[in-house]
CHARMM internal coordinates of N, CA and C (Angstrom, degrees):
IC EDIT
DIST 1 N 1 CA 1.4813
DIST 1 CA 1 C 1.5089
ANGL 1 N 1 CA 1 C 104.37
DIST 1 C 2 N 1.3616
ANGL 1 CA 1 C 2 N 111.36
DIHE 1 N 1 CA 1 C 2 N 138.05
DIST 2 N 2 CA 1.4237
ANGL 1 C 2 N 2 CA 114.61
DIHE 1 CA 1 C 2 N 2 CA 177.74
DIST 2 CA 2 C 1.5878
ANGL 2 N 2 CA 2 C 111.58
DIHE 1 C 2 N 2 CA 2 C -81.94
DIST 2 C 3 N 1.4060
ANGL 2 CA 2 C 3 N 115.32
DIHE 2 N 2 CA 2 C 3 N 162.77
DIST 3 N 3 CA 1.3803
ANGL 2 C 3 N 3 CA 120.88
DIHE 2 CA 2 C 3 N 3 CA 175.10
DIST 3 CA 3 C 1.5138
ANGL 3 N 3 CA 3 C 114.32
DIHE 2 C 3 N 3 CA 3 C -54.31
DIST 3 C 4 N 1.3624
ANGL 3 CA 3 C 4 N 117.87
DIHE 3 N 3 CA 3 C 4 N -36.47
DIST 4 N 4 CA 1.3816
ANGL 3 C 4 N 4 CA 118.01
DIHE 3 CA 3 C 4 N 4 CA -174.13
DIST 4 CA 4 C 1.5249
ANGL 4 N 4 CA 4 C 111.79
DIHE 3 C 4 N 4 CA 4 C -76.16
DIST 4 C 5 N 1.2915
ANGL 4 CA 4 C 5 N 114.85
DIHE 4 N 4 CA 4 C 5 N -33.26
DIST 5 N 5 CA 1.5214
ANGL 4 C 5 N 5 CA 121.15
DIHE 4 CA 4 C 5 N 5 CA 170.91
DIST 5 CA 5 C 1.5307
ANGL 5 N 5 CA 5 C 108.47
DIHE 4 C 5 N 5 CA 5 C -67.49
DIST 5 C 6 N 1.1998
ANGL 5 CA 5 C 6 N 122.78
DIHE 5 N 5 CA 5 C 6 N -48.47
DIST 6 N 6 CA 1.4576
ANGL 5 C 6 N 6 CA 120.94
DIHE 5 CA 5 C 6 N 6 CA 172.36
DIST 6 CA 6 C 1.4999
ANGL 6 N 6 CA 6 C 118.28
DIHE 5 C 6 N 6 CA 6 C -54.64
DIST 6 C 7 N 1.2551
ANGL 6 CA 6 C 7 N 115.01
DIHE 6 N 6 CA 6 C 7 N -42.13
DIST 7 N 7 CA 1.4399
ANGL 6 C 7 N 7 CA 124.12
DIHE 6 CA 6 C 7 N 7 CA 178.92
DIST 7 CA 7 C 1.6565
ANGL 7 N 7 CA 7 C 109.58
DIHE 6 C 7 N 7 CA 7 C -63.51
DIST 7 C 8 N 1.3593
ANGL 7 CA 7 C 8 N 109.75
DIHE 7 N 7 CA 7 C 8 N -40.96
DIST 8 N 8 CA 1.5033
ANGL 7 C 8 N 8 CA 115.37
DIHE 7 CA 7 C 8 N 8 CA -175.08
DIST 8 CA 8 C 1.6961
ANGL 8 N 8 CA 8 C 101.85
DIHE 7 C 8 N 8 CA 8 C -68.41
DIST 8 C 9 N 1.2972
ANGL 8 CA 8 C 9 N 114.06
DIHE 8 N 8 CA 8 C 9 N -39.76
DIST 9 N 9 CA 1.3806
ANGL 8 C 9 N 9 CA 114.80
DIHE 8 CA 8 C 9 N 9 CA -177.29
DIST 9 CA 9 C 1.5833
ANGL 9 N 9 CA 9 C 117.70
DIHE 8 C 9 N 9 CA 9 C -65.59
DIST 9 C 10 N 1.4191
ANGL 9 CA 9 C 10 N 111.69
DIHE 9 N 9 CA 9 C 10 N -39.53
DIST 10 N 10 CA 1.3352
ANGL 9 C 10 N 10 CA 114.91
DIHE 9 CA 9 C 10 N 10 CA 174.15
DIST 10 CA 10 C 1.5080
ANGL 10 N 10 CA 10 C 116.29
DIHE 9 C 10 N 10 CA 10 C -69.82
DIST 10 C 11 N 1.3644
ANGL 10 CA 10 C 11 N 117.87
DIHE 10 N 10 CA 10 C 11 N -35.19
DIST 11 N 11 CA 1.4308
ANGL 10 C 11 N 11 CA 121.79
DIHE 10 CA 10 C 11 N 11 CA 177.99
DIST 11 CA 11 C 1.5517
ANGL 11 N 11 CA 11 C 106.40
DIHE 10 C 11 N 11 CA 11 C -66.56
DIST 11 C 12 N 1.1981
ANGL 11 CA 11 C 12 N 117.17
DIHE 11 N 11 CA 11 C 12 N -38.46
DIST 12 N 12 CA 1.4527
ANGL 11 C 12 N 12 CA 119.40
DIHE 11 CA 11 C 12 N 12 CA -179.07
DIST 12 CA 12 C 1.6188
ANGL 12 N 12 CA 12 C 111.96
DIHE 11 C 12 N 12 CA 12 C -67.00
DIST 12 C 13 N 1.2946
ANGL 12 CA 12 C 13 N 116.16
DIHE 12 N 12 CA 12 C 13 N -37.64
DIST 13 N 13 CA 1.5215
ANGL 12 C 13 N 13 CA 121.66
DIHE 12 CA 12 C 13 N 13 CA 174.64
DIST 13 CA 13 C 1.4767
ANGL 13 N 13 CA 13 C 110.23
DIHE 12 C 13 N 13 CA 13 C -64.04
DIST 13 C 14 N 1.4554
ANGL 13 CA 13 C 14 N 114.50
DIHE 13 N 13 CA 13 C 14 N -35.05
DIST 14 N 14 CA 1.4454
ANGL 13 C 14 N 14 CA 115.33
DIHE 13 CA 13 C 14 N 14 CA -175.23
DIST 14 CA 14 C 1.5221
ANGL 14 N 14 CA 14 C 114.16
DIHE 13 C 14 N 14 CA 14 C -87.78
DIST 14 C 15 N 1.4111
ANGL 14 CA 14 C 15 N 113.02
DIHE 14 N 14 CA 14 C 15 N 1.98
DIST 15 N 15 CA 1.4451
ANGL 14 C 15 N 15 CA 123.10
DIHE 14 CA 14 C 15 N 15 CA 179.85
DIST 15 CA 15 C 1.5633
ANGL 15 N 15 CA 15 C 106.45
DIHE 14 C 15 N 15 CA 15 C 53.55
DIST 15 C 16 N 1.3382
ANGL 15 CA 15 C 16 N 110.48
DIHE 15 N 15 CA 15 C 16 N 66.36
DIST 16 N 16 CA 1.4461
ANGL 15 C 16 N 16 CA 121.77
DIHE 15 CA 15 C 16 N 16 CA 175.48
DIST 16 CA 16 C 1.5321
ANGL 16 N 16 CA 16 C 110.53
DIHE 15 C 16 N 16 CA 16 C -124.38
DIST 16 C 17 N 1.2104
ANGL 16 CA 16 C 17 N 123.20
DIHE 16 N 16 CA 16 C 17 N 65.97
DIST 17 N 17 CA 1.5229
ANGL 16 C 17 N 17 CA 129.82
DIHE 16 CA 16 C 17 N 17 CA -171.38
DIST 17 CA 17 C 1.5150
ANGL 17 N 17 CA 17 C 108.82
DIHE 16 C 17 N 17 CA 17 C -64.40
DIST 17 C 18 N 1.3232
ANGL 17 CA 17 C 18 N 120.90
DIHE 17 N 17 CA 17 C 18 N -38.21
DIST 18 N 18 CA 1.3769
ANGL 17 C 18 N 18 CA 119.82
DIHE 17 CA 17 C 18 N 18 CA -176.66
DIST 18 CA 18 C 1.5739
ANGL 18 N 18 CA 18 C 107.93
DIHE 17 C 18 N 18 CA 18 C -70.41
DIST 18 C 19 N 1.2272
ANGL 18 CA 18 C 19 N 119.94
DIHE 18 N 18 CA 18 C 19 N -44.14
DIST 19 N 19 CA 1.4101
ANGL 18 C 19 N 19 CA 123.43
DIHE 18 CA 18 C 19 N 19 CA -179.63
DIST 19 CA 19 C 1.4817
ANGL 19 N 19 CA 19 C 108.90
DIHE 18 C 19 N 19 CA 19 C -62.54
DIST 19 C 20 N 1.2983
ANGL 19 CA 19 C 20 N 115.02
DIHE 19 N 19 CA 19 C 20 N -41.43
DIST 20 N 20 CA 1.5182
ANGL 19 C 20 N 20 CA 117.51
DIHE 19 CA 19 C 20 N 20 CA 177.42
DIST 20 CA 20 C 1.5623
ANGL 20 N 20 CA 20 C 115.21
DIHE 19 C 20 N 20 CA 20 C -59.30
DIST 20 C 21 N 1.3949
ANGL 20 CA 20 C 21 N 110.14
DIHE 20 N 20 CA 20 C 21 N -38.59
DIST 21 N 21 CA 1.4559
ANGL 20 C 21 N 21 CA 119.08
DIHE 20 CA 20 C 21 N 21 CA 179.30
DIST 21 CA 21 C 1.6103
ANGL 21 N 21 CA 21 C 113.67
DIHE 20 C 21 N 21 CA 21 C -69.37
DIST 21 C 22 N 1.2544
ANGL 21 CA 21 C 22 N 116.05
DIHE 21 N 21 CA 21 C 22 N -36.28
DIST 22 N 22 CA 1.4436
ANGL 21 C 22 N 22 CA 120.98
DIHE 21 CA 21 C 22 N 22 CA -172.26
DIST 22 CA 22 C 1.3514
ANGL 22 N 22 CA 22 C 121.56
DIHE 21 C 22 N 22 CA 22 C -101.70
DIST 22 C 23 N 1.3481
ANGL 22 CA 22 C 23 N 121.70
DIHE 22 N 22 CA 22 C 23 N -24.31
DIST 23 N 23 CA 1.4006
ANGL 22 C 23 N 23 CA 126.36
DIHE 22 CA 22 C 23 N 23 CA -169.20
DIST 23 CA 23 C 1.5120
ANGL 23 N 23 CA 23 C 110.70
DIHE 22 C 23 N 23 CA 23 C -53.70
DIST 23 C 24 N 1.3233
ANGL 23 CA 23 C 24 N 120.97
DIHE 23 N 23 CA 23 C 24 N -52.06
DIST 24 N 24 CA 1.4793
ANGL 23 C 24 N 24 CA 123.77
DIHE 23 CA 23 C 24 N 24 CA -173.27
DIST 24 CA 24 C 1.5762
ANGL 24 N 24 CA 24 C 112.48
DIHE 23 C 24 N 24 CA 24 C -60.92
DIST 24 C 25 N 1.3074
ANGL 24 CA 24 C 25 N 114.91
DIHE 24 N 24 CA 24 C 25 N -44.22
DIST 25 N 25 CA 1.5540
ANGL 24 C 25 N 25 CA 117.82
DIHE 24 CA 24 C 25 N 25 CA -173.16
DIST 25 CA 25 C 1.6435
ANGL 25 N 25 CA 25 C 102.68
DIHE 24 C 25 N 25 CA 25 C -72.61
DIST 25 C 26 N 1.3505
ANGL 25 CA 25 C 26 N 118.16
DIHE 25 N 25 CA 25 C 26 N -38.01
DIST 26 N 26 CA 1.4537
ANGL 25 C 26 N 26 CA 120.81
DIHE 25 CA 25 C 26 N 26 CA -177.18
DIST 26 CA 26 C 1.3925
ANGL 26 N 26 CA 26 C 107.35
DIHE 25 C 26 N 26 CA 26 C -68.42
DIST 26 C 27 N 1.2433
ANGL 26 CA 26 C 27 N 124.18
DIHE 26 N 26 CA 26 C 27 N -36.41
DIST 27 N 27 CA 1.4925
ANGL 26 C 27 N 27 CA 128.17
DIHE 26 CA 26 C 27 N 27 CA 179.55
DIST 27 CA 27 C 1.5155
ANGL 27 N 27 CA 27 C 108.35
DIHE 26 C 27 N 27 CA 27 C -58.76
DIST 27 C 28 N 1.1815
ANGL 27 CA 27 C 28 N 117.34
DIHE 27 N 27 CA 27 C 28 N -48.93
DIST 28 N 28 CA 1.4405
ANGL 27 C 28 N 28 CA 125.29
DIHE 27 CA 27 C 28 N 28 CA -177.18
DIST 28 CA 28 C 1.5996
ANGL 28 N 28 CA 28 C 107.69
DIHE 27 C 28 N 28 CA 28 C -56.84
DIST 28 C 29 N 1.3624
ANGL 28 CA 28 C 29 N 115.70
DIHE 28 N 28 CA 28 C 29 N -54.15
DIST 29 N 29 CA 1.4124
ANGL 28 C 29 N 29 CA 122.14
DIHE 28 CA 28 C 29 N 29 CA -179.50
DIST 29 CA 29 C 1.5143
ANGL 29 N 29 CA 29 C 115.31
DIHE 28 C 29 N 29 CA 29 C -59.11
DIST 29 C 30 N 1.5052
ANGL 29 CA 29 C 30 N 111.89
DIHE 29 N 29 CA 29 C 30 N -40.13
DIST 30 N 30 CA 1.4368
ANGL 29 C 30 N 30 CA 109.38
DIHE 29 CA 29 C 30 N 30 CA -174.12
DIST 30 CA 30 C 1.5409
ANGL 30 N 30 CA 30 C 107.47
DIHE 29 C 30 N 30 CA 30 C -78.93
DIST 30 C 31 N 1.2514
ANGL 30 CA 30 C 31 N 120.58
DIHE 30 N 30 CA 30 C 31 N -22.68
DIST 31 N 31 CA 1.4392
ANGL 30 C 31 N 31 CA 122.28
DIHE 30 CA 30 C 31 N 31 CA 171.24
DIST 31 CA 31 C 1.4541
ANGL 31 N 31 CA 31 C 116.31
DIHE 30 C 31 N 31 CA 31 C -58.25
DIST 31 C 32 N 1.2576
ANGL 31 CA 31 C 32 N 112.71
DIHE 31 N 31 CA 31 C 32 N -42.00
DIST 32 N 32 CA 1.5160
ANGL 31 C 32 N 32 CA 122.54
DIHE 31 CA 31 C 32 N 32 CA -176.07
DIST 32 CA 32 C 1.5700
ANGL 32 N 32 CA 32 C 108.03
DIHE 31 C 32 N 32 CA 32 C -75.01
DIST 32 C 33 N 1.3448
ANGL 32 CA 32 C 33 N 116.26
DIHE 32 N 32 CA 32 C 33 N -34.20
DIST 33 N 33 CA 1.4129
ANGL 32 C 33 N 33 CA 121.24
DIHE 32 CA 32 C 33 N 33 CA 179.51
DIST 33 CA 33 C 1.6165
ANGL 33 N 33 CA 33 C 112.47
DIHE 32 C 33 N 33 CA 33 C -90.91
DIST 33 C 34 N 1.3669
ANGL 33 CA 33 C 34 N 112.76
DIHE 33 N 33 CA 33 C 34 N -2.12
DIST 34 N 34 CA 1.4913
ANGL 33 C 34 N 34 CA 119.27
DIHE 33 CA 33 C 34 N 34 CA -174.43
DIST 34 CA 34 C 1.5161
ANGL 34 N 34 CA 34 C 113.94
DIHE 33 C 34 N 34 CA 34 C 50.57
DIST 34 C 35 N 1.2212
ANGL 34 CA 34 C 35 N 113.11
DIHE 34 N 34 CA 34 C 35 N 47.38
DIST 35 N 35 CA 1.4784
ANGL 34 C 35 N 35 CA 116.06
DIHE 34 CA 34 C 35 N 35 CA -178.66
DIST 35 CA 35 C 1.5694
ANGL 35 N 35 CA 35 C 106.40
DIHE 34 C 35 N 35 CA 35 C -79.02
DIST 35 C 36 N 1.3079
ANGL 35 CA 35 C 36 N 114.37
DIHE 35 N 35 CA 35 C 36 N 154.45
DIST 36 N 36 CA 1.5549
ANGL 35 C 36 N 36 CA 116.93
DIHE 35 CA 35 C 36 N 36 CA -177.04
DIST 36 CA 36 C 1.5651
ANGL 36 N 36 CA 36 C 102.18
DIHE 35 C 36 N 36 CA 36 C -81.64
DIST 36 C 37 N 1.4496
ANGL 36 CA 36 C 37 N 107.50
DIHE 36 N 36 CA 36 C 37 N 151.28
DIST 37 N 37 CA 1.4082
ANGL 36 C 37 N 37 CA 124.02
DIHE 36 CA 36 C 37 N 37 CA -175.85
DIST 37 CA 37 C 1.4808
ANGL 37 N 37 CA 37 C 109.74
DIHE 36 C 37 N 37 CA 37 C -47.88
DIST 37 C 38 N 1.4925
ANGL 37 CA 37 C 38 N 114.55
DIHE 37 N 37 CA 37 C 38 N -53.64
DIST 38 N 38 CA 1.4162
ANGL 37 C 38 N 38 CA 119.00
DIHE 37 CA 37 C 38 N 38 CA -170.39
DIST 38 CA 38 C 1.5825
ANGL 38 N 38 CA 38 C 106.46
DIHE 37 C 38 N 38 CA 38 C -64.81
DIST 38 C 39 N 1.2030
ANGL 38 CA 38 C 39 N 121.20
DIHE 38 N 38 CA 38 C 39 N -30.97
DIST 39 N 39 CA 1.4934
ANGL 38 C 39 N 39 CA 117.68
DIHE 38 CA 38 C 39 N 39 CA 175.66
DIST 39 CA 39 C 1.6306
ANGL 39 N 39 CA 39 C 109.35
DIHE 38 C 39 N 39 CA 39 C -69.02
DIST 39 C 40 N 1.2582
ANGL 39 CA 39 C 40 N 118.51
DIHE 39 N 39 CA 39 C 40 N -38.76
DIST 40 N 40 CA 1.3766
ANGL 39 C 40 N 40 CA 120.97
DIHE 39 CA 39 C 40 N 40 CA 174.94
DIST 40 CA 40 C 1.4535
ANGL 40 N 40 CA 40 C 112.38
DIHE 39 C 40 N 40 CA 40 C -56.21
DIST 40 C 41 N 1.3560
ANGL 40 CA 40 C 41 N 114.30
DIHE 40 N 40 CA 40 C 41 N -49.79
DIST 41 N 41 CA 1.4625
ANGL 40 C 41 N 41 CA 120.76
DIHE 40 CA 40 C 41 N 41 CA 178.91
DIST 41 CA 41 C 1.3707
ANGL 41 N 41 CA 41 C 115.50
DIHE 40 C 41 N 41 CA 41 C -57.05
DIST 41 C 42 N 1.2971
ANGL 41 CA 41 C 42 N 111.66
DIHE 41 N 41 CA 41 C 42 N -47.30
DIST 42 N 42 CA 1.5836
ANGL 41 C 42 N 42 CA 122.29
DIHE 41 CA 41 C 42 N 42 CA -177.12
DIST 42 CA 42 C 1.5014
ANGL 42 N 42 CA 42 C 104.39
DIHE 41 C 42 N 42 CA 42 C -57.42
DIST 42 C 43 N 1.2982
ANGL 42 CA 42 C 43 N 121.74
DIHE 42 N 42 CA 42 C 43 N -54.28
DIST 43 N 43 CA 1.3943
ANGL 42 C 43 N 43 CA 128.70
DIHE 42 CA 42 C 43 N 43 CA 176.48
DIST 43 CA 43 C 1.4885
ANGL 43 N 43 CA 43 C 115.60
DIHE 42 C 43 N 43 CA 43 C -41.34
DIST 43 C 44 N 1.3738
ANGL 43 CA 43 C 44 N 109.91
DIHE 43 N 43 CA 43 C 44 N -53.26
DIST 44 N 44 CA 1.4539
ANGL 43 C 44 N 44 CA 121.16
DIHE 43 CA 43 C 44 N 44 CA -177.42
DIST 44 CA 44 C 1.5219
ANGL 44 N 44 CA 44 C 110.14
DIHE 43 C 44 N 44 CA 44 C -63.13
DIST 44 C 45 N 1.2637
ANGL 44 CA 44 C 45 N 115.17
DIHE 44 N 44 CA 44 C 45 N -48.44
DIST 45 N 45 CA 1.4937
ANGL 44 C 45 N 45 CA 119.27
DIHE 44 CA 44 C 45 N 45 CA -178.70
DIST 45 CA 45 C 1.5107
ANGL 45 N 45 CA 45 C 108.42
DIHE 44 C 45 N 45 CA 45 C -72.11
DIST 45 C 46 N 1.1807
ANGL 45 CA 45 C 46 N 121.61
DIHE 45 N 45 CA 45 C 46 N -35.22
DIST 46 N 46 CA 1.5164
ANGL 45 C 46 N 46 CA 124.71
DIHE 45 CA 45 C 46 N 46 CA -178.60
DIST 46 CA 46 C 1.5017
ANGL 46 N 46 CA 46 C 104.07
DIHE 45 C 46 N 46 CA 46 C -61.08
DIST 46 C 47 N 1.4253
ANGL 46 CA 46 C 47 N 118.94
DIHE 46 N 46 CA 46 C 47 N -45.57
DIST 47 N 47 CA 1.5148
ANGL 46 C 47 N 47 CA 121.15
DIHE 46 CA 46 C 47 N 47 CA -175.12
DIST 47 CA 47 C 1.5935
ANGL 47 N 47 CA 47 C 108.35
DIHE 46 C 47 N 47 CA 47 C -67.46
DIST 47 C 48 N 1.2803
ANGL 47 CA 47 C 48 N 114.43
DIHE 47 N 47 CA 47 C 48 N -30.62
DIST 48 N 48 CA 1.5486
ANGL 47 C 48 N 48 CA 114.51
DIHE 47 CA 47 C 48 N 48 CA -177.22
DIST 48 CA 48 C 1.4102
ANGL 48 N 48 CA 48 C 105.27
DIHE 47 C 48 N 48 CA 48 C -73.68
DIST 48 C 49 N 1.2801
ANGL 48 CA 48 C 49 N 123.99
DIHE 48 N 48 CA 48 C 49 N -42.62
DIST 49 N 49 CA 1.4860
ANGL 48 C 49 N 49 CA 128.66
DIHE 48 CA 48 C 49 N 49 CA 178.63
DIST 49 CA 49 C 1.5430
ANGL 49 N 49 CA 49 C 108.37
DIHE 48 C 49 N 49 CA 49 C -58.12
DIST 49 C 50 N 1.3764
ANGL 49 CA 49 C 50 N 113.37
DIHE 49 N 49 CA 49 C 50 N -56.05
DIST 50 N 50 CA 1.4873
ANGL 49 C 50 N 50 CA 110.82
DIHE 49 CA 49 C 50 N 50 CA 176.13
DIST 50 CA 50 C 1.5327
ANGL 50 N 50 CA 50 C 118.79
DIHE 49 C 50 N 50 CA 50 C -56.10
DIST 50 C 51 N 1.3822
ANGL 50 CA 50 C 51 N 117.25
DIHE 50 N 50 CA 50 C 51 N -39.10
DIST 51 N 51 CA 1.4655
ANGL 50 C 51 N 51 CA 113.85
DIHE 50 CA 50 C 51 N 51 CA 170.47
DIST 51 CA 51 C 1.4071
ANGL 51 N 51 CA 51 C 119.47
DIHE 50 C 51 N 51 CA 51 C -59.08
DIST 51 C 52 N 1.3083
ANGL 51 CA 51 C 52 N 115.66
DIHE 51 N 51 CA 51 C 52 N -33.86
DIST 52 N 52 CA 1.3452
ANGL 51 C 52 N 52 CA 125.12
DIHE 51 CA 51 C 52 N 52 CA -173.53
DIST 52 CA 52 C 1.5876
ANGL 52 N 52 CA 52 C 111.51
DIHE 51 C 52 N 52 CA 52 C -73.10
DIST 52 C 53 N 1.3890
ANGL 52 CA 52 C 53 N 117.05
DIHE 52 N 52 CA 52 C 53 N -33.87
DIST 53 N 53 CA 1.4474
ANGL 52 C 53 N 53 CA 124.03
DIHE 52 CA 52 C 53 N 53 CA 178.08
DIST 53 CA 53 C 1.4302
ANGL 53 N 53 CA 53 C 122.54
DIHE 52 C 53 N 53 CA 53 C -92.31
DIST 53 C 54 N 1.5168
ANGL 53 CA 53 C 54 N 108.30
DIHE 53 N 53 CA 53 C 54 N 0.57
DIST 54 N 54 CA 1.5128
ANGL 53 C 54 N 54 CA 108.80
DIHE 53 CA 53 C 54 N 54 CA 172.86
DIST 54 CA 54 C 1.4682
ANGL 54 N 54 CA 54 C 110.35
DIHE 53 C 54 N 54 CA 54 C -81.43
DIST 54 C 55 N 1.4047
ANGL 54 CA 54 C 55 N 109.25
DIHE 54 N 54 CA 54 C 55 N 148.31
DIST 55 N 55 CA 1.4704
ANGL 54 C 55 N 55 CA 114.23
DIHE 54 CA 54 C 55 N 55 CA -177.32
DIST 55 CA 55 C 1.5403
ANGL 55 N 55 CA 55 C 110.45
DIHE 54 C 55 N 55 CA 55 C -66.46
DIST 55 C 56 N 1.3880
ANGL 55 CA 55 C 56 N 118.92
DIHE 55 N 55 CA 55 C 56 N 139.37
DIST 56 N 56 CA 1.3854
ANGL 55 C 56 N 56 CA 119.58
DIHE 55 CA 55 C 56 N 56 CA 178.83
DIST 56 CA 56 C 1.5294
ANGL 56 N 56 CA 56 C 109.42
DIHE 55 C 56 N 56 CA 56 C -92.40
DIST 56 C 57 N 1.4094
ANGL 56 CA 56 C 57 N 112.19
DIHE 56 N 56 CA 56 C 57 N 141.55
DIST 57 N 57 CA 1.3975
ANGL 56 C 57 N 57 CA 116.69
DIHE 56 CA 56 C 57 N 57 CA 175.97
DIST 57 CA 57 C 1.4166
ANGL 57 N 57 CA 57 C 111.83
DIHE 56 C 57 N 57 CA 57 C -82.46
DIST 57 C 58 N 1.2129
ANGL 57 CA 57 C 58 N 115.72
DIHE 57 N 57 CA 57 C 58 N 144.58
DIST 58 N 58 CA 1.5836
ANGL 57 C 58 N 58 CA 124.68
DIHE 57 CA 57 C 58 N 58 CA 176.33
DIST 58 CA 58 C 1.4281
ANGL 58 N 58 CA 58 C 107.50
DIHE 57 C 58 N 58 CA 58 C -86.71
DIST 58 C 59 N 1.2887
ANGL 58 CA 58 C 59 N 117.45
DIHE 58 N 58 CA 58 C 59 N 114.99
DIST 59 N 59 CA 1.4012
ANGL 58 C 59 N 59 CA 109.98
DIHE 58 CA 58 C 59 N 59 CA -176.99
DIST 59 CA 59 C 1.4604
ANGL 59 N 59 CA 59 C 125.67
DIHE 58 C 59 N 59 CA 59 C -179.15
END
COOR INIT
IC SEED 1 N 1 CA 1 C
IC BUILD
């Protein structure tokens, strides 16, 4: 099993859909920009929190 598949499985079990959706694209971007790992992780977690605190539409 590849690291990407394992990560997807873990994120699914942790119920982190936003991180699952964003991590790969963000990883490519931060590698190009040489962003520090802590900043990358902070962005991912911040996006997950933001997603979770948004009001849900009924519908």
